[in-house]
Steps between C-alpha positions, in 0.01 A plus 500: 500500500626773753716787366765419768525139366541623137764752613694221680485299184618786296794551738580124478486496121742800480731344770520181301602703186763680712626159638505336151677785340786477772430868576497456874777632728446241773414139457120453586450336830184302521569388856425849646137453412433144395129570428580803293562507121790639299443862595534408874823314429661811356720732713370843574744643255378258228131575574565871435673397181201302390257785579726733298473248204118505542480865512711525185314216323823298484309173553283289264184689546303226321588253765359700781148420644190704422452795561877555467544302176638749246388777721711546818301800608784637714552818297 
């Protein structure tokens, strides 16, 4: 599996956690990119929030795909 595919999966998993927690500021809009996943549906502001959450390990690290599972590797 390509690293870009796994990174996209990581962003989608974290986006779903943000969406399910109700932590988003703007309602996710899947119509802007119908072929995209949860991350693509987030507003730019919420994408930054999700990346902040990843950087600060505020997501379920065990649910992320390998090689990020329990090791975000962003620090």
